[in-house]
TIGU-274865 format. One record per residue: residue in three letters; x, y, z of N, C-alpha, C in turn. Coordinates in steps of 0.02 Angstrom, whole numbers, plus 50000, padded with zeros to 5 digits. Atoms other than C-alpha are relative to their C-alpha. Example, Ala and Ser with C-alpha at 12.3 -4.5 7.8 and 13.67 -1.06 7.14 Angstrom:
// residues 2
Ala500454994150000506154977550390500455006050000Ser499584994149997506844994750357499615005550037
// end
This chain:
// residues 113
Met500404994049998500005000149999500455006050002Gln499604994150010500695016949949499815005250057Gln500134994749948500895030850078499915006749965Arg500104993550028500255048050043500595004950018Lys499444995949988501595061450030499815006450042Leu500254994649960500535075450103500405006949990Gly499584993550020501665089150018500535001550050Arg499484998949949503035086650150500574995549978Pro499435005150006504815079350144499884994350046Thr500115006649964504905061750215500055001450077Ala499894999249926505635066950386499455004050031His500534995849972504395080750413499334996350004Arg500605003750000502955069750361499954994750053Leu499975005249954503465055450477499915003350072Leu500054996449934503705067950625499235002450009Met500704997449992501975075450590499514994850015Leu500445005549986501115058750585500104997050071Arg499845002049933501985053650745499635004750051Gly500354995049953501295069450831499274999049995Leu500745000850004499555066350761499744993450031Val500205006249969499505048150816500025000650077Thr499904999049930500125052950987499405004150029Ala500554995649979498825067051004499324995749996Phe500635003850010497425055350938499934994850057Leu500045005049947497825041651064499905003450068Glu500064996449938497975054351203499265002650012His500644996749988496295062651172499414995549975Gly500515004450030495325049051078499645002849939Lys500344996850056494805061050943500435006249976Ile499644993950024495625074150827499635002649936Thr500244997050058495055085950693500595002449957Thr499424998250044496255087650542499704999749928Thr500215000750068496195087350353499834992549985Lys500195006450016495435071850270500584995149986Glu499455003950020497075065450197500484998650059Arg499615001249939498025067650361499624995050046Ala500425004649957496605058850454500054992649973Lys499945007450032496725043450335500674997450013Glu499295002549986498615041950357500064998950074Thr499935000549930498465044650543499624993450024Gln500435005549983497115031450548500404993549987Arg499575006150020498305018150465500484998750058Leu499515000849948499615021550600499694998350068Ala500375000849936498405022150746499734992750004Glu500205007250002497645005350695500564995350019Arg499415004549985499354997350694500205000550073Met499784999049925499755004750870499534996250044Ile500515003649959498134997950940500094992149995Thr499885007250016498524980650860500654998050043Leu499435001249961500244981350946499815000150079Gly500214999849933499394986251111499614993650019Lys500365006249987498294970951097500474994250015Lys499475005249986499854959751088500255000550071Gly499784998949930500484967151252500694997450018Thr499325002449983502244960251237500495006150004Ile499444994849994503864969751276500205002249931Ala499834998250067504314969051092499495005149966Ala500554995450031502624976651041500045006950032Arg499934993549964502864990251173500595004149970Arg499424996350026504574994551103499855002449930Gln500184998050065503884995050927499565006149999Ala500474994249991502485006750979500375005950025Asn499634994649974503715017451069500425004049951Arg499704996750057504545021450905499565005249968Ile500514995350034502965030450845499725004350053Ile500344995749951502165036851007500515003850038Thr499474995649965503145051551082499905001250071Lys500104998649930502415052151255499944993250040Glu500025005949963502695038851388499324998650028Asp500645001249966501015041551474499484997749945Val500495002150055500095039351303500144992849986Leu499825006850011501045023151275499724995450056Thr500315003849945500475016951448499244999749992Lys500734999550013498695022751409499784994949947Leu500175004850053498715012651247500024993050023Phe499965007049976499294996451326499544998550056Glu500425001649940498264997551487499295001949994Glu500704998250006496665006451435499694999249935Ile500295000150066496375007751248499994992749969Ala499915006350032496984990751185499534994650032Pro500425005349971496024979851311499255000849980Val500724998750023494344988051253499884996449934Tyr500095003350065494664980951080500304992849993Ala499735006450001495284964251131499614994949960Glu500475004350043493814955051044499905002249931Arg500164997550067493834965650891500614999049954Asn499475001850046494874961350736500165005649954Gly499824994250043495184978550665499405005050002Gly500534994950004494184994350628499885003150070Tyr500054996849935494565003050792499905007549997Thr500114992650010494425020450715499545001249943Arg500414997950059493295030050597500175006949983Val499934993050025493475045550491499325002649980Ile500644996550016491975056850485500155006649962Lys499854993750038492015070250349499615005850023Leu500304993949980491625087950393499985005049941Ala500014994850054491365104350293500725002149988Glu499354997750021492815112150204500235005750045Arg499704994649957494005123450302499895006749966Arg500204993650025493555141550280500585003549964Gly499404996050031495315148550242500214997849936Asp499705002850065495875136850101499564994649970Ala500495005450026494365125450073500294992850000Ala499745007049993495355109950127499474995850027Pro500535005149971494185094850157500234998350069Met499835001149927494145092550349499664993550017Ala500275006349978493775076550446500174999450076Val499855001349934493645070250623500224992350005Leu499755007049990494645054350672499834998550072Glu500175001849931493935045650824500014992250009Leu500015007249982493975029050913499274997849998Val500675003150000492495017450886499854997450070Asp500225002149933491535013851044499904992650002
// end
């Protein structure tokens, strides 16, 4: 599967996505552009799957993406156990109206209950 470039150099794009995933897992919901939401969704789903494994190796892999230790702990102790019986589809992207300044398509990324 090909990754979206999002108009950024590789290093900047990866740092931006790490920040978005960390903020998403910290708050459970973020509002961003539709394309960023879709890319963040891919990474967040992988992090929740790692959280479901619960091993030390999985925690170390997730630590490479998640930038805050308390969010990593929250992922493994609170978020992942909720989805233990679910085989994917932990998040959803809901489209919103276009942003007023530049008419960029906006979306909300949230955890599924």
